[in-house]
C-alpha positions in Angstrom: -180.5 -29.1 97.5 -178.9 -28.6 100.9 -181.1 -28.8 104.0 -180.5 -28.8 107.8 -180.2 -32.6 107.8 -178.3 -32.9 104.5 -175.8 -30.0 104.3 -174.1 -29.1 101.1 -171.1 -31.4 100.6 -167.6 -29.9 100.7 -165.1 -30.1 97.9 -163.2 -33.4 97.5 -159.7 -33.2 99.2 -156.6 -33.7 97.1 -153.2 -34.0 98.9 -150.5 -33.3 98.4 -150.7 -31.0 95.4 -146.9 -31.1 95.2 -145.5 -34.6 95.5 -141.9 -34.4 96.9 -139.7 -37.4 96.5 -136.6 -36.0 98.3 -133.4 -37.9 97.8 -133.7 -40.7 95.2 -131.2 -43.4 94.3 -130.6 -44.5 90.7 -130.4 -48.0 92.0 -133.8 -48.2 93.7 -137.2 -46.6 92.9 -138.8 -44.1 95.3 -142.4 -44.2 96.3 -144.8 -41.4 97.3 -148.6 -41.1 97.2 -151.2 -38.7 95.9 -154.3 -39.1 98.1 -157.9 -38.2 97.2 -160.8 -38.1 99.8 -164.2 -38.0 98.3 -166.4 -35.8 100.6 -169.2 -35.6 98.1 -172.5 -37.7 98.1 -171.7 -39.3 94.8 -168.8 -41.3 93.3 -165.9 -39.6 91.6 -163.7 -40.9 88.8 -160.1 -39.6 89.2 -157.5 -40.0 86.4 -153.9 -39.0 86.6 -151.9 -37.9 83.5 -148.2 -38.5 84.3 -147.1 -38.5 80.7 -144.8 -35.5 81.1 -142.7 -37.4 83.6 -141.3 -40.6 82.0 -139.6 -41.5 85.3 -143.2 -42.1 86.7 -144.0 -44.7 84.0 -144.2 -47.5 86.5 -146.9 -45.8 88.6 -150.2 -47.6 88.9 -153.2 -47.4 89.1 -153.6 -44.2 87.1 -157.4 -44.2 87.5 -159.8 -44.9 90.4 -163.5 -44.6 91.0 -164.0 -43.4 94.6 -167.5 -44.0 96.2 -169.0 -41.3 98.3 -167.0 -40.9 101.5 -164.0 -43.0 100.3 -160.3 -42.2 100.2 -158.1 -43.5 97.4 -154.3 -43.6 97.3 -152.4 -43.3 94.0 -148.9 -44.8 94.6 -146.4 -42.9 92.5 -143.1 -44.7 91.7 -140.2 -42.5 90.6 -137.3 -44.4 88.8 -134.3 -42.2 88.0 -131.7 -43.5 85.6 -129.4 -40.6 86.0 -128.9 -37.8 88.5 -131.0 -34.8 87.7 -133.6 -32.5 89.2 -137.2 -33.2 88.4 -139.8 -30.4 88.7 -142.7 -31.2 86.4 -146.3 -30.3 86.3 -148.7 -33.1 85.6 -152.4 -33.0 86.0 -155.4 -35.0 87.2 -158.9 -35.1 86.0 -162.1 -35.4 88.0 -165.1 -37.1 86.3 -163.6 -36.5 82.8 -164.3 -32.8 83.0 -162.4 -30.9 85.7 -158.6 -30.7 85.4 -156.2 -29.6 88.1 -152.4 -29.4 88.4 -150.2 -31.9 90.2 -146.5 -31.0 90.7 -143.9 -33.6 90.9 -140.4 -32.8 92.4 -137.5 -35.2 92.6 -134.1 -34.7 94.0 -132.6 -31.3 93.7 
């Protein structure tokens, strides 16, 4: 219960909700990050589901446990084998129960 000395924690921060890769070469993978800051007073388990975008298959780790107050970075590696526009909606899950969208955009 929140008190004057222990205020209610704010929501965890997830950024960016849209991961933009900009120009990508078919010869070299592109790297971007999805960042989570745990502002709660308890640990969070974050899991990414990137299965809708096979070009992100080399991204790791896909799960992290973030202690209270910690920030975690999920490196996302985009490997394009042909020239095309990527605009896919993936999702991430918090503590195995709360799902939220994560959009991935690649050149286009």
